[in-house]
C-alpha positions as CSV (number, residue, x, y, z in Angstrom):
1,M,149.9,217.7,-63.2
2,A,149.4,221.3,-64.1
3,L,149.0,222.1,-67.8
4,L,150.5,225.6,-68.6
5,L,149.1,227.1,-71.8
6,N,149.3,230.9,-71.1
7,R,152.2,233.3,-70.6
8,I,151.3,236.3,-68.4
9,G,153.3,239.4,-67.5
10,E,153.5,239.2,-63.7
11,A,152.5,236.6,-61.1
12,T,149.0,236.9,-59.8
13,G,150.0,235.7,-56.3
14,E,152.9,233.5,-55.3
15,A,154.5,231.8,-58.2
16,A,156.1,228.4,-57.9
17,V,159.6,228.4,-59.4
18,V,160.4,225.9,-62.2
19,K,164.1,225.5,-63.0
20,I,164.9,224.4,-66.5
21,A,167.9,224.0,-68.8
22,R,168.4,226.5,-71.7
23,I,168.0,223.9,-74.4
24,D,164.7,222.8,-73.0
25,L,163.5,226.4,-73.0
26,W,163.9,226.3,-76.8
27,K,161.0,223.9,-77.0
28,R,157.3,224.9,-77.1
29,R,156.3,221.7,-75.3
30,W,158.1,220.2,-72.3
31,R,157.5,218.8,-68.8
32,G,159.1,219.8,-65.5
33,V,158.8,219.8,-61.8
34,A,158.3,223.0,-59.8
35,E,160.3,223.5,-56.6
36,N,157.1,222.9,-54.6
37,G,157.0,219.4,-56.1
38,E,154.2,220.0,-58.6
39,E,154.6,218.4,-62.0
40,I,153.9,220.6,-65.0
41,A,153.4,220.2,-68.7
42,V,154.0,223.3,-70.9
43,D,152.3,223.8,-74.3
44,L,152.8,227.3,-75.7
45,E,152.5,229.0,-79.1
46,A,156.2,230.1,-78.8
47,P,159.0,228.9,-76.5
48,A,159.1,230.3,-73.0
49,R,162.0,232.5,-71.9
50,N,164.0,232.9,-68.7
51,G,161.8,234.9,-66.3
52,D,158.4,234.2,-67.9
53,V,155.5,233.6,-65.7
54,L,153.1,230.9,-66.9
55,L,149.6,230.5,-65.8
56,G,148.0,227.1,-65.2
57,E,144.7,225.9,-63.6
58,R,146.6,225.6,-60.3
59,G,148.3,229.0,-60.2
60,C,151.4,230.7,-61.5
61,F,154.8,229.3,-62.3
62,L,158.0,231.4,-62.7
63,I,160.4,230.0,-65.2
64,E,164.1,230.2,-64.2
65,Q,166.8,229.0,-66.5
66,G,169.5,227.1,-64.7
67,P,173.2,228.0,-65.0
68,E,175.5,226.0,-67.2
69,E,179.2,226.0,-68.0
70,V,180.0,228.9,-70.3
71,V,183.0,230.4,-72.0
72,A,183.4,234.1,-71.3
73,I,185.4,236.3,-73.7
74,A,186.2,239.8,-72.6
75,M,184.8,242.4,-75.0
76,P,187.8,243.1,-77.4
77,A,189.4,246.5,-77.0
78,S,191.1,246.6,-80.4
79,P,189.3,246.5,-83.7
80,D,191.6,243.7,-85.0
81,L,190.7,241.4,-82.0
82,A,187.0,242.3,-82.3
83,A,187.1,241.2,-86.0
84,K,188.9,238.0,-85.1
85,V,186.4,237.1,-82.4
86,G,183.4,238.0,-84.5
87,W,184.8,236.0,-87.5
88,Y,185.6,233.0,-85.4
89,L,182.3,232.8,-83.6
90,G,180.3,233.6,-86.7
91,N,182.0,230.9,-88.7
92,R,181.2,228.4,-86.0
93,H,177.5,229.4,-85.9
94,I,177.6,229.5,-82.2
95,P,174.7,231.0,-80.2
96,I,176.2,233.9,-78.1
97,E,175.0,236.4,-75.6
98,V,176.6,239.8,-75.8
99,R,176.9,241.7,-72.5
100,K,178.4,245.1,-71.8
101,D,181.9,243.9,-71.0
102,E,181.9,240.3,-72.4
103,I,180.6,237.7,-74.8
104,L,179.2,234.5,-73.4
105,V,179.2,231.3,-75.4
106,E,178.1,227.7,-74.7
107,N,181.1,225.5,-73.8
108,F,181.6,222.5,-75.9
109,P,184.6,220.2,-76.2
110,T,186.6,221.7,-79.1
111,L,185.8,225.4,-78.4
112,V,188.3,226.1,-75.6
113,D,191.2,224.4,-77.4
114,S,190.4,226.4,-80.5
115,L,190.2,229.7,-78.7
116,A,193.6,229.0,-77.0
117,R,195.2,228.0,-80.3
118,I,194.2,231.1,-82.1
119,G,195.0,233.5,-79.2
120,I,191.5,234.5,-77.9
121,A,191.6,234.9,-74.1
122,H,188.7,233.3,-72.3
123,T,187.6,232.0,-68.9
124,L,185.2,229.1,-68.0
125,R,182.5,229.5,-65.4
126,Q,178.9,228.7,-64.4
127,D,176.4,231.3,-65.6
128,V,173.0,231.7,-67.2
129,L,173.4,232.0,-71.0
130,N,170.5,233.9,-72.5
131,C,170.6,233.3,-76.2
132,R,168.3,231.8,-78.7
133,P,169.0,228.9,-81.1
134,H,171.2,229.6,-84.1
135,S,168.4,228.8,-86.6
136,E,165.7,230.8,-84.9
137,D,166.5,234.2,-86.5
138,H,169.1,233.2,-89.0
139,R,168.7,233.2,-92.8
140,H,171.3,232.6,-95.5
């Protein structure tokens, strides 16, 4: 098993890909299996991010976050709808990713029903959601 302790900028040679779920990336310590079959153990000062290259005694490993079911909300055109979407997502304390034309949100059981009920158009699809946990940067 390769122990990965260091984050480096770019691969120094061919990097083995390690696919991992978003919620596991939020941890500093985790185990996984690279696509080449090698088992790894990660122990970092701060959690890894999608696209990081980690260095171990047996080479480099590229971290790739796997897709998950997300809710996509088109970027609101009107200020009223923008305020409604912002208020709703903010009150739910939902981690989001803001892109140029849309907002991506983790799908969970009551979300889609709530969005439909209050009139916020949305679609479901598989995508990589690049957001951090709610409590990471949040202060009350």
